[in-house]
Each structure stands twice: as C-alpha cells, then as structure tokens.
C-alpha positions as CSV (number, residue, x, y, z in Angstrom):
1,M,274.8,-15.8,-29.5
2,S,277.4,-13.1,-30.3
3,Q,279.6,-15.9,-31.7
4,I,276.9,-16.8,-34.1
5,K,276.3,-13.3,-35.1
6,D,279.8,-12.6,-35.4
7,E,280.2,-15.6,-37.6
8,A,277.3,-14.6,-39.7
9,I,278.9,-11.0,-40.4
10,E,281.6,-12.9,-41.2
11,A,280.2,-15.2,-43.9
12,L,277.9,-12.0,-45.4
13,S,281.0,-9.5,-45.5
14,I,282.9,-12.3,-47.6
15,K,279.8,-12.9,-49.8
16,H,279.1,-9.3,-50.2
17,R,283.1,-8.6,-50.9
18,V,283.4,-5.7,-48.3
19,D,285.3,-5.4,-45.3
20,L,283.3,-5.2,-41.8
21,Q,283.6,-1.3,-41.8
22,N,281.8,-0.8,-45.0
23,A,279.5,-3.3,-44.5
24,D,276.3,-3.1,-46.5
25,F,274.1,-4.9,-44.2
26,S,273.1,-5.2,-40.6
27,I,272.0,-8.2,-38.6
28,V,269.2,-7.8,-35.8
29,S,268.8,-10.5,-33.6
30,Q,265.1,-11.1,-31.5
31,A,267.1,-9.7,-28.7
32,D,267.5,-6.4,-30.5
33,I,264.0,-6.1,-31.5
34,L,262.8,-6.7,-28.0
35,G,265.2,-4.4,-26.8
36,A,263.9,-1.9,-29.3
37,L,260.0,-2.6,-28.5
38,T,260.5,-2.5,-25.0
39,Q,262.5,0.8,-25.0
40,V,259.1,2.2,-27.2
41,T,256.7,0.6,-24.7
42,D,258.3,2.2,-21.8
43,T,258.5,5.6,-23.3
44,L,254.6,5.4,-24.5
45,T,253.9,4.3,-20.5
46,I,255.5,7.2,-19.5
47,F,253.9,9.6,-22.1
48,L,250.3,8.0,-21.0
49,A,250.7,8.1,-17.7
50,A,251.8,12.2,-17.8
51,I,248.8,12.8,-19.7
52,A,246.4,10.9,-17.2
53,G,248.0,12.8,-14.5
54,I,247.8,16.3,-16.0
55,S,243.9,14.9,-16.7
56,L,243.6,14.2,-13.1
57,I,244.8,17.6,-11.9
58,V,242.6,19.3,-14.5
59,G,239.9,17.4,-13.4
60,G,240.4,18.0,-9.5
61,I,240.4,21.9,-10.1
62,G,237.4,21.3,-12.0
63,I,235.7,19.5,-8.9
64,M,237.2,22.2,-6.8
65,N,235.7,25.1,-8.7
66,M,232.4,23.2,-8.8
67,M,232.4,22.7,-4.7
68,L,233.4,26.1,-4.4
69,T,230.3,27.2,-6.6
70,T,228.1,25.0,-4.4
71,V,229.5,26.3,-1.0
72,T,228.6,30.2,-2.5
73,E,225.0,29.2,-3.4
74,R,224.2,27.2,-0.6
75,T,225.8,29.6,1.8
76,R,222.5,30.7,3.4
77,E,222.0,26.7,4.1
78,I,225.4,26.7,5.5
79,G,224.8,29.6,7.9
80,L,221.2,28.2,8.9
81,R,222.6,24.5,9.7
82,K,225.7,26.4,12.1
83,A,222.8,28.5,13.5
84,I,220.9,25.5,14.9
85,G,223.9,24.0,16.3
86,A,225.8,22.3,13.2
87,K,229.6,21.6,14.1
88,K,232.4,22.4,11.8
89,S,232.9,19.0,11.2
90,D,229.6,18.4,10.3
91,I,229.7,21.0,7.3
92,S,233.2,19.8,6.2
93,S,232.2,16.4,6.1
94,Q,229.1,16.9,4.0
95,F,230.9,18.7,1.3
96,L,233.9,16.4,1.5
97,V,231.3,13.5,1.1
98,E,229.8,15.5,-1.9
99,A,233.3,16.0,-3.7
100,I,234.0,12.0,-3.4
101,V,230.9,10.9,-4.7
102,L,231.3,13.3,-7.7
103,T,234.9,11.9,-8.2
104,F,233.3,8.5,-7.6
105,L,230.7,9.0,-10.3
106,G,233.4,10.1,-12.5
107,G,235.3,7.0,-11.9
108,V,232.2,5.0,-12.7
109,I,231.7,6.6,-16.0
110,G,235.4,6.3,-16.9
111,I,235.2,2.7,-16.1
112,M,232.4,2.0,-18.4
113,L,233.9,4.2,-21.4
114,G,237.1,2.0,-20.8
115,W,235.3,-1.0,-20.9
116,V,233.4,-0.2,-24.0
117,L,236.4,1.0,-25.6
118,S,238.2,-2.2,-24.9
119,I,235.1,-4.0,-26.6
120,I,235.6,-2.1,-29.4
121,I,239.3,-2.6,-29.7
122,S,239.0,-6.0,-29.5
123,S,236.7,-6.3,-32.3
124,L,238.3,-4.2,-34.5
125,A,241.7,-5.1,-34.2
126,G,241.1,-8.9,-33.4
127,I,242.9,-8.6,-30.2
128,T,242.6,-9.7,-26.7
129,T,242.1,-6.8,-23.9
130,T,241.1,-7.0,-20.6
131,I,240.2,-5.2,-17.5
132,S,241.5,-6.8,-14.3
133,L,239.4,-6.2,-11.3
134,F,242.6,-4.4,-9.5
135,T,242.5,-1.9,-12.2
136,V,238.8,-1.2,-11.4
137,F,239.9,-0.5,-7.5
138,L,242.7,1.0,-8.3
139,A,240.3,3.7,-10.6
140,F,238.0,3.9,-7.3
141,G,240.7,4.7,-5.0
142,V,242.3,7.5,-7.2
143,S,238.8,9.0,-8.1
144,A,238.4,9.2,-4.3
145,I,241.7,10.3,-3.1
146,I,241.0,13.0,-6.0
147,G,237.7,14.0,-4.3
148,I,239.4,14.2,-1.1
149,I,242.6,16.3,-2.0
150,F,240.3,18.7,-4.1
151,G,237.2,18.7,-2.1
152,Y,239.3,19.7,1.3
153,Y,239.7,23.3,0.4
154,P,236.0,23.9,-0.4
155,A,235.0,21.8,2.5
156,R,237.1,23.7,5.0
157,K,235.9,27.1,3.4
158,A,232.4,26.0,4.3
159,A,232.9,25.0,7.4
160,S,234.5,28.3,8.2
161,L,231.8,30.6,7.2
162,N,230.3,32.6,10.1
163,P,226.8,31.6,10.7
164,I,225.6,35.2,11.1
165,E,227.2,36.7,7.9
166,A,226.2,33.4,6.2
167,L,222.5,34.1,7.0
168,R,222.9,37.6,5.7
169,Y,224.5,36.5,2.5
170,E,221.9,37.0,-0.5
C-alpha cells in the first residue's frame, strides 16, 4: 500500500511540477481515515464515560441524601422497631433494600428513556440503533450497585440509632 502511495505522490508531484517538500496536495488512504475516525470515537467514548460516571456519583449522593432524610423522618419508627426486638441487621437491611429499590426504579426509567431515544434517533437519522440484553442487565446491575454503595451509610446510621433516644425524638 505504501508503494502505491509513494508512486501516486511521485506522479502528482511531476504533474503539479513541484518537489516533494513543497507539495500542494496530500494523499489520504482509507486506513488513515479509519485511524482518525477510531481516535475520535475513542475520545468520545472516554468523554461520555466520564459524564456517565459523574452522573452516577451525583445520583448516588442524591439517593444517600434522600435515605438520610428518610432515616431522620422515621427515627421514632426505627426506635419502636428496635424496642420491640428488631435487630440491627433487620433495620439495616430494610433501608438498604429501599435504596436498592429506588436506584432500580431509576434504572428502569433510564432504560425506558434510552429505548425511546433510540427509536427517535432511528426514525430521524435513518440509522439502526439497538439495545442489547447485556446492556439492559448491565444497567440494572450498575443501578443496584449504586444503591448498595450509597445506601450503606444511611442504613448503618438507622441501625445504630439508640432505641430510647429514637423514641424521644420529635
């Protein structure tokens, strides 16, 4: 391929009556175009992954704040449950499951919005978009992991409440 490219450059330099250092043309092969396109695609992928990561962290912090508010609002309920015999693991599990359910529902909504957006892009741009089953399961898995990570602290805080102080809380 490089031999053909060199021959083309030589032929064009003769036709344009220029030496090779001052050539007023360039030859770009499909491999060069593919390399540039791959580089742009890789950069875009990294950029979108960074945005997605930041969005997941911000969403996780929102879940954690919501769960901490829930713990504060339900302090008396937690105190009552602990007073009648609920173990720390029971309280912790309850709040952790609630956080996972919230993030799971967020995952469902995100998948539905992605599916609708995929249909819109397909119809407007005339390209075929697909959402694989692996991607759907990955989204559910990531949303569950976010729920576990960001729901752990509120669940632990709820489980560590003193039942006597929790019952006095107003």
